[in-house]
C-alpha angles and dihedrals in degrees: 000000000000112000117232111211126187121204117204115195140119137219134187149126094294102038099034128223104272096104092050094047093056091044090052089054089055090045091055091055094045092049090049089055092054098259124140113238127199121188117214119188148052114307091195098245090267114152097215089050090055088053091053091050094044091054088060094043091246124143114183120232123206109282122241116240112193127054090250091051091051091053092047091050092048091052094045092050094039093233122186093191140012127207113208119197113166142109091205107050121104105267087223091072092081095052093045091053092049091051088053090056098258118135110234129209112188116197107208140172104219101302113073089197090223094294115157104215136159092231131020122201119198107169095179125124111269094009089127089065095051114111094238119136117196119224116275111287094018128112126222120207106195137175139034091292084082097048111143112229129177127239090249089063100039092052091057098050109122122226092241139012115283123259127236112276127194124221136069106330118241106229125199120193125186138150107195123294095303113022093206090178092057089233095154096070090050095054093041089052087052091050091049091051091059089068090222116135119250141153106224130196110195128192105229112179095172135050091236090060093050091047092051091050091051090056095057115108111233129197126220111294094028125108135171126200116185117205135178121256109282144182085239093075094109090052091049091048093048090053096047126100091208133012125202113198145133121276107261144098092319089064091074089054091053093049092048090052092049092237118154110239140194111203137199132172131235107173124048093241089062095058100080093051091044092054092047093053097043094045089057092051093243093127136008115258123228096175128228118342089229090058099049133166097026106127092330095099093064091045093050095045090052092054095045093051101039120065090182092055090053092047092050091051093050093049093057095062101035098086094042097072115042096175095241098102094106090055090056093047092049091048090055094046095048091045088054091051091051093051100036106112091207 
């Protein structure tokens, strides 16, 4: 019997695209195993997101909101399982689905929000050491060994960490699919102030971001090219000598690709993950965007001027993420479906 799996998550200018990106990675694996996948939620009206979905043959339907609506949708679509990935949904949705005989996988970031699911996925660094006990009969998948990565990332993973390369460093800067805080201009201004040469590509989803970048004073040897959000982001990251971004789901992609990264954090829910990554030396820390420059200027100058420092940084994270997390998650979900008496 082919399993029918619903994925309930949203994306958009205000909430970003991280939840959807990790759900699409899971969708790719499920589709590859012969499952049917139905996407329920708001894709944010972003053109490049539509391209990602279209490549998988997915067309999002409006997402249910209340527990009763989730149950009704699951019955109408004849779902065997539902994946829930949201900070905003009523926590009661998971329990209502379970009572209706639908297997539930809840993707969480630390706090389960009181959801009663069959499986919990927390792909954050150190999550396996957190003193969180799932409800009786539930399974918790915790740690970066379960990180969900898309085909476009996995295909670009090198066989070994990159070596130090001389020359003007290629810099990639992005802050999610929308960068509502206009963080990119702030960190590019900081990079420019170091005086070190670089060739930067910056994801600028909004006119205000592009305008702010154009106003930055550059010194000889420095260049900035703003581009719109694109499905080519993994390719750009794989070709960069240094990436500046916010701590979040994209961090696992960068580590898998063996790309040296300098991280900051914008939203409060990014701080815990940021601190875990930086404290283990897997990425350089620039601190909170709101507090820049702080000590970030010296950190950034050191990375821009030292190929060996960048290579050392990349090597530390390369072995941590093997790109097979989604296989492990799908194994657990399908095993649950096979053994679920409902």
